[in-house]
N, CA, C and O atoms as a GROMACS GRO file, in nm:
protein
  216
    1MET      N    1 -10.985   7.914  -2.296
    1MET     CA    2 -10.885   7.828  -2.382
    1MET      C    3 -10.865   7.640  -2.260
    1MET      O    4 -10.867   7.627  -2.137
    2TYR      N    5 -10.850   7.545  -2.363
    2TYR     CA    6 -10.864   7.403  -2.337
    2TYR      C    7 -10.790   7.387  -2.256
    2TYR      O    8 -10.708   7.478  -2.269
    3PRO      N    9 -10.750   7.296  -2.137
    3PRO     CA   10 -10.647   7.276  -2.056
    3PRO      C   11 -10.505   7.260  -2.123
    3PRO      O   12 -10.403   7.311  -2.078
    4ASN      N   13 -10.516   7.153  -2.284
    4ASN     CA   14 -10.468   7.112  -2.331
    4ASN      C   15 -10.374   7.237  -2.386
    4ASN      O   16 -10.252   7.250  -2.371
    5GLU      N   17 -10.494   7.350  -2.474
    5GLU     CA   18 -10.386   7.492  -2.502
    5GLU      C   19 -10.276   7.504  -2.427
    5GLU      O   20 -10.176   7.556  -2.476
    6ARG      N   21 -10.276   7.460  -2.303
    6ARG     CA   22 -10.198   7.547  -2.256
    6ARG      C   23 -10.011   7.469  -2.231
    6ARG      O   24  -9.900   7.509  -2.195
    7LEU      N   25 -10.051   7.388  -2.260
    7LEU     CA   26  -9.902   7.251  -2.297
    7LEU      C   27  -9.872   7.337  -2.445
    7LEU      O   28  -9.771   7.404  -2.420
    8ASN      N   29  -9.901   7.357  -2.544
    8ASN     CA   30  -9.858   7.415  -2.638
    8ASN      C   31  -9.734   7.574  -2.615
    8ASN      O   32  -9.635   7.587  -2.688
    9MET      N   33  -9.766   7.662  -2.517
    9MET     CA   34  -9.763   7.754  -2.519
    9MET      C   35  -9.612   7.725  -2.472
    9MET      O   36  -9.550   7.621  -2.445
   10ALA      N   37  -9.572   7.889  -2.474
   10ALA     CA   38  -9.400   7.922  -2.432
   10ALA      C   39  -9.407   7.960  -2.280
   10ALA      O   40  -9.499   8.020  -2.224
   11GLN      N   41  -9.335   7.931  -2.247
   11GLN     CA   42  -9.362   7.979  -2.093
   11GLN      C   43  -9.163   8.084  -2.101
   11GLN      O   44  -9.052   8.071  -2.153
   12LYS      N   45  -9.232   8.167  -2.018
   12LYS     CA   46  -9.151   8.288  -2.029
   12LYS      C   47  -9.124   8.308  -1.912
   12LYS      O   48  -9.232   8.329  -1.857
   13ASN      N   49  -9.020   8.315  -1.816
   13ASN     CA   50  -8.967   8.317  -1.702
   13ASN      C   51  -8.911   8.488  -1.658
   13ASN      O   52  -8.818   8.550  -1.710
   14VAL      N   53  -8.987   8.524  -1.568
   14VAL     CA   54  -8.959   8.678  -1.562
   14VAL      C   55  -8.940   8.648  -1.401
   14VAL      O   56  -8.964   8.550  -1.330
   15THR      N   57  -8.871   8.818  -1.371
   15THR     CA   58  -8.797   8.910  -1.223
   15THR      C   59  -8.923   9.030  -1.235
   15THR      O   60  -8.971   9.105  -1.321
   16LEU      N   61  -8.952   8.980  -1.020
   16LEU     CA   62  -9.087   9.061  -0.993
   16LEU      C   63  -9.024   9.126  -0.835
   16LEU      O   64  -8.953   9.082  -0.744
   17SER      N   65  -9.096   9.252  -0.864
   17SER     CA   66  -9.004   9.270  -0.705
   17SER      C   67  -9.144   9.302  -0.623
   17SER      O   68  -9.226   9.393  -0.637
   18LEU      N   69  -9.138   9.166  -0.513
   18LEU     CA   70  -9.316   9.238  -0.470
   18LEU      C   71  -9.288   9.271  -0.313
   18LEU      O   72  -9.179   9.327  -0.298
   19ASP      N   73  -9.343   9.254  -0.222
   19ASP     CA   74  -9.359   9.328  -0.040
   19ASP      C   75  -9.317   9.152  -0.029
   19ASP      O   76  -9.375   9.059  -0.085
   20GLU      N   77  -9.220   9.148   0.044
   20GLU     CA   78  -9.215   9.019   0.121
   20GLU      C   79  -9.317   8.918   0.222
   20GLU      O   80  -9.296   8.800   0.249
   21ASN      N   81  -9.426   9.001   0.266
   21ASN     CA   82  -9.468   8.997   0.359
   21ASN      C   83  -9.597   8.937   0.252
   21ASN      O   84  -9.660   8.834   0.277
   22ILE      N   85  -9.610   8.987   0.181
   22ILE     CA   86  -9.778   8.965   0.105
   22ILE      C   87  -9.699   8.811  -0.007
   22ILE      O   88  -9.777   8.733  -0.062
   23TYR      N   89  -9.557   8.795  -0.020
   23TYR     CA   90  -9.562   8.697  -0.152
   23TYR      C   91  -9.513   8.644  -0.061
   23TYR      O   92  -9.396   8.642  -0.100
   24ASP      N   93  -9.512   8.564   0.104
   24ASP     CA   94  -9.484   8.470   0.168
   24ASP      C   95  -9.581   8.418   0.208
   24ASP      O   96  -9.597   8.298   0.231
   25ASN      N   97  -9.685   8.535   0.223
   25ASN     CA   98  -9.820   8.500   0.287
   25ASN      C   99  -9.926   8.448   0.143
   25ASN      O  100  -9.989   8.343   0.159
   26TYR      N  101  -9.940   8.520   0.014
   26TYR     CA  102  -9.923   8.398  -0.066
   26TYR      C  103  -9.952   8.330  -0.111
   26TYR      O  104 -10.059   8.295  -0.160
   27LYS      N  105  -9.794   8.273  -0.099
   27LYS     CA  106  -9.698   8.126  -0.186
   27LYS      C  107  -9.750   8.056  -0.071
   27LYS      O  108  -9.780   7.944  -0.112
   28GLU      N  109  -9.790   8.070   0.116
   28GLU     CA  110  -9.842   7.998   0.138
   28GLU      C  111  -9.991   7.948   0.128
   28GLU      O  112 -10.031   7.837   0.164
   29PHE      N  113 -10.073   8.056   0.067
   29PHE     CA  114 -10.176   8.041   0.111
   29PHE      C  115 -10.230   7.947  -0.054
   29PHE      O  116 -10.313   7.858  -0.073
   30CYS      N  117 -10.156   8.006  -0.127
   30CYS     CA  118 -10.161   7.855  -0.248
   30CYS      C  119 -10.043   7.726  -0.239
   30CYS      O  120 -10.013   7.648  -0.329
   31LYS      N  121 -10.000   7.731  -0.124
   31LYS     CA  122  -9.963   7.582  -0.110
   31LYS      C  123 -10.046   7.523   0.024
   31LYS      O  124 -10.022   7.404   0.042
   32LYS      N  125 -10.100   7.558   0.083
   32LYS     CA  126 -10.258   7.500   0.164
   32LYS      C  127 -10.387   7.500   0.093
   32LYS      O  128 -10.492   7.451   0.134
   33ASN      N  129 -10.367   7.560  -0.017
   33ASN     CA  130 -10.494   7.536  -0.125
   33ASN      C  131 -10.411   7.472  -0.242
   33ASN      O  132 -10.420   7.575  -0.309
   34ALA      N  133 -10.365   7.420  -0.293
   34ALA     CA  134 -10.299   7.347  -0.338
   34ALA      C  135 -10.334   7.432  -0.490
   34ALA      O  136 -10.425   7.420  -0.573
   35ILE      N  137 -10.215   7.522  -0.480
   35ILE     CA  138 -10.255   7.595  -0.586
   35ILE      C  139 -10.144   7.661  -0.665
   35ILE      O  140 -10.069   7.736  -0.603
   36ALA      N  141 -10.128   7.643  -0.782
   36ALA     CA  142 -10.011   7.732  -0.799
   36ALA      C  143  -9.944   7.845  -0.856
   36ALA      O  144  -9.976   7.894  -0.965
   37LEU      N  145  -9.858   7.883  -0.787
   37LEU     CA  146  -9.864   7.977  -0.750
   37LEU      C  147  -9.853   8.114  -0.877
   37LEU      O  148  -9.894   8.230  -0.882
   38SER      N  149  -9.764   8.012  -0.978
   38SER     CA  150  -9.716   8.100  -1.044
   38SER      C  151  -9.868   8.100  -1.196
   38SER      O  152  -9.876   8.190  -1.280
   39ARG      N  153  -9.935   8.015  -1.193
   39ARG     CA  154 -10.044   7.953  -1.269
   39ARG      C  155 -10.158   8.055  -1.234
   39ARG      O  156 -10.239   8.108  -1.311
   40SER      N  157 -10.144   8.072  -1.084
   40SER     CA  158 -10.264   8.180  -1.002
   40SER      C  159 -10.255   8.342  -1.054
   40SER      O  160 -10.334   8.437  -1.065
   41ILE      N  161 -10.112   8.317  -1.079
   41ILE     CA  162 -10.065   8.510  -1.143
   41ILE      C  163 -10.152   8.518  -1.269
   41ILE      O  164 -10.231   8.610  -1.290
   42GLU      N  165 -10.128   8.396  -1.365
   42GLU     CA  166 -10.075   8.404  -1.490
   42GLU      C  167 -10.232   8.432  -1.515
   42GLU      O  168 -10.252   8.520  -1.598
   43VAL      N  169 -10.352   8.370  -1.457
   43VAL     CA  170 -10.465   8.378  -1.448
   43VAL      C  171 -10.532   8.527  -1.411
   43VAL      O  172 -10.616   8.586  -1.480
   44PHE      N  173 -10.502   8.550  -1.346
   44PHE     CA  174 -10.481   8.701  -1.274
   44PHE      C  175 -10.501   8.821  -1.404
   44PHE      O  176 -10.605   8.871  -1.446
   45MET      N  177 -10.355   8.844  -1.449
   45MET     CA  178 -10.325   8.887  -1.583
   45MET      C  179 -10.386   8.823  -1.710
   45MET      O  180 -10.348   8.868  -1.818
   46GLU      N  181 -10.478   8.722  -1.707
   46GLU     CA  182 -10.571   8.720  -1.834
   46GLU      C  183 -10.687   8.754  -1.785
   46GLU      O  184 -10.763   8.813  -1.861
   47GLU      N  185 -10.724   8.730  -1.668
   47GLU     CA  186 -10.886   8.813  -1.622
   47GLU      C  187 -10.856   8.931  -1.673
   47GLU      O  188 -10.916   8.973  -1.771
   48LYS      N  189 -10.763   8.998  -1.616
   48LYS     CA  190 -10.733   9.163  -1.632
   48LYS      C  191 -10.745   9.190  -1.759
   48LYS      O  192 -10.842   9.253  -1.803
   49THR      N  193 -10.614   9.131  -1.856
   49THR     CA  194 -10.618   9.183  -2.030
   49THR      C  195 -10.821   9.187  -2.064
   49THR      O  196 -10.897   9.274  -2.106
   50LYS      N  197 -10.842   9.027  -2.014
   50LYS     CA  198 -10.972   9.032  -2.104
   50LYS      C  199 -11.061   9.167  -2.097
   50LYS      O  200 -11.103   9.241  -2.186
   51LYS      N  201 -11.073   9.172  -1.935
   51LYS     CA  202 -11.155   9.257  -1.884
   51LYS      C  203 -11.135   9.402  -1.905
   51LYS      O  204 -11.236   9.472  -1.905
   52GLY      N  205 -11.000   9.468  -1.925
   52GLY     CA  206 -10.974   9.601  -1.970
   52GLY      C  207 -10.927   9.652  -1.879
   52GLY      O  208 -10.886   9.768  -1.894
   53GLU      N  209 -10.918   9.611  -1.796
   53GLU     CA  210 -10.941   9.630  -1.621
   53GLU      C  211 -10.768   9.751  -1.627
   53GLU      O  212 -10.673   9.737  -1.703
   54LYS      N  213 -10.779   9.808  -1.568
   54LYS     CA  214 -10.575   9.917  -1.541
   54LYS      C  215 -10.569   9.933  -1.401
   54LYS      O  216 -10.472   9.988  -1.349
   0.00000   0.00000   0.00000
């Protein structure tokens, strides 16, 4: 996917239940590394579905 393709995609808001400590640690990790938290989760989901992993 090219960067401009992402701009045309519809966005979906979701609610997740996550371990609070894991979420807080990951949120801080993303902040320190200038990573968009939601995009990093999106990339994880894309990679899992492309690989067909469980």
